[in-house]
C-alpha positions in Angstrom: 26.6 34.9 -26.8 26.0 35.7 -30.5 28.7 37.9 -32.3 27.7 40.7 -34.3 28.7 40.2 -38.0 30.9 42.8 -39.6 30.1 44.2 -42.9 33.7 43.9 -44.4 34.6 43.5 -48.1 37.4 41.3 -48.9 38.5 42.8 -52.3 42.0 42.1 -53.1 42.4 45.2 -55.2 42.4 47.5 -52.1 44.7 45.1 -50.2 47.9 46.3 -51.8 47.1 50.0 -52.1 49.2 51.5 -49.3 48.8 55.2 -50.3 47.5 57.5 -47.6 44.3 59.2 -48.4 44.7 62.0 -46.0 47.5 64.5 -45.8 48.7 67.2 -43.3 47.2 70.7 -43.4 50.2 72.3 -45.0 51.7 69.2 -46.9 53.3 69.7 -50.2 53.8 66.4 -51.8 54.3 65.0 -55.4 54.2 61.5 -56.7 57.5 59.9 -57.7 58.4 56.5 -59.1 61.0 54.7 -57.0 62.5 51.2 -57.0 60.3 48.7 -55.2 62.2 47.5 -52.1 59.9 44.3 -52.0 60.2 43.6 -55.7 61.1 40.1 -56.9 61.9 41.4 -60.4 64.8 43.8 -60.9 63.8 47.4 -62.0 60.3 47.1 -60.7 59.0 50.5 -59.8 56.3 51.8 -57.4 54.7 55.2 -56.9 55.6 57.0 -53.7 54.8 60.4 -52.3 57.8 62.8 -51.7 57.6 66.0 -49.6 58.8 69.2 -51.4 57.9 71.6 -48.6 61.5 72.2 -47.5 63.3 70.8 -50.4 63.9 73.4 -53.2 65.8 70.9 -55.4 62.9 68.4 -55.2 60.4 71.3 -56.0 62.3 72.4 -59.1 62.5 68.8 -60.4 58.8 68.1 -59.7 57.8 71.2 -61.6 60.1 70.2 -64.5 62.3 73.3 -64.2 65.4 71.2 -64.0 66.3 67.9 -65.6 67.2 64.5 -64.1 71.0 65.1 -64.5 70.8 68.5 -62.8 68.7 66.9 -60.1 71.1 64.1 -59.5 74.1 66.4 -59.5 72.5 68.5 -56.8 71.7 65.4 -54.7 75.3 64.2 -55.1 76.5 67.6 -53.8 74.2 67.4 -50.8 75.4 63.9 -50.1 79.0 65.0 -50.2 78.3 67.9 -47.9 76.6 65.7 -45.3 79.5 63.2 -45.5 82.1 66.0 -45.1 80.3 68.0 -42.4 81.4 67.1 -38.8 78.8 68.9 -36.8 77.6 68.3 -33.2 77.6 64.7 -32.2 75.7 62.9 -29.5 77.6 61.3 -26.6 78.3 57.6 -26.9 77.3 55.9 -23.6 79.2 52.7 -24.7 82.6 54.5 -24.7 84.7 54.6 -21.6 84.4 57.8 -19.6 87.6 59.7 -19.3 87.3 62.9 -17.3 84.7 64.4 -19.8 87.3 64.7 -22.5 86.2 63.2 -25.8 88.8 62.2 -28.4 88.1 63.2 -31.9 86.8 60.7 -34.3 89.3 59.9 -37.1 88.5 61.2 -40.7 87.2 58.4 -42.8 88.1 57.9 -46.4 84.6 58.6 -47.6 84.8 62.0 -45.7 88.3 62.9 -47.3 86.7 62.0 -50.8 83.8 64.1 -50.2 85.9 67.1 -49.1 88.1 66.6 -52.1 85.1 66.7 -54.4 83.7 69.7 -52.7 87.0 71.5 -53.2 86.8 70.7 -56.9 83.2 72.0 -57.1 84.2 75.3 -55.4 87.0 75.6 -58.0 84.7 74.9 -60.9 81.8 77.1 -59.7 83.8 79.9 -58.4 83.0 81.7 -55.0 79.7 83.2 -56.0 78.5 80.1 -57.7 79.5 77.9 -54.7 77.9 80.3 -52.2 74.7 80.1 -54.3 74.6 76.5 -54.5 75.4 76.2 -50.7 72.6 78.6 -49.9 69.9 76.6 -52.0 71.0 73.1 -51.4 72.4 73.0 -47.9 70.5 76.0 -46.2 67.3 75.5 -48.3 66.9 79.2 -49.1 64.6 80.5 -51.9 65.7 82.9 -54.6 63.9 85.8 -52.8 65.7 84.9 -49.5 69.1 84.9 -51.2 68.3 88.2 -52.8 67.4 89.6 -49.3 70.6 88.2 -47.8 72.6 90.1 -50.5 70.4 93.3 -50.2 68.8 93.0 -53.6 65.1 92.5 -53.6 63.9 93.1 -57.3 62.4 90.3 -59.5 65.2 90.9 -62.0 67.8 89.7 -59.4 65.6 86.7 -58.4 65.5 85.7 -62.1 69.4 86.2 -62.2 69.9 83.8 -59.2 67.6 81.3 -60.6 69.4 81.3 -64.0 72.7 81.2 -62.2 71.6 78.3 -60.1 70.5 76.3 -63.1 74.1 76.9 -64.6 75.7 75.6 -61.4 73.5 72.7 -61.5 74.6 72.0 -65.0 78.2 72.2 -63.9 77.5 69.8 -60.8 76.0 67.3 -63.3 79.3 67.4 -65.3 81.5 67.1 -62.2 79.5 64.2 -60.8 79.3 62.5 -64.1 75.6 62.6 -64.6 75.8 64.6 -67.9 78.3 65.0 -70.6 79.6 68.2 -72.0 77.6 67.9 -75.2 74.4 67.6 -73.3 75.2 70.6 -71.2 75.8 72.7 -74.2 72.4 71.8 -75.7 70.7 73.3 -72.8 
């Protein structure tokens, strides 16, 4: 039996191109440079696609509305919030069953440090600023949705919330050490 010959090209240029050519119907993605996890040389970068559909901070950064220090300060806040949050947890089947009562997990040192940093952030930003940062970075709300929650629906209020959010991101960059006081004053 004779095999049919396939018409395949063996070009090496297309071999390492791992980018997807098709995207989902409602995808919102941007190209970002990230460290290459398979790199042999340090500081080697590759281009990756990042979804910004449910990420207000990523959207602001990709549209150049905030700078790198503000972006990293916002991500550090999100990281601290995730560490400090002790939400619903799945049952661990490897643990011994004791009448359905589960003992609480002890608070780790990283959780304790995250809570201390979040308390400092709330003191620095104030109640309104901390609530605004929480609404955008944790809940993922837009400025229009924040205005609706606070019963103000005009464009002027949306602009105020956006400006106040950028001020809070400046302060987060200072708190987490991604910016200095002089660079924040220049903005």
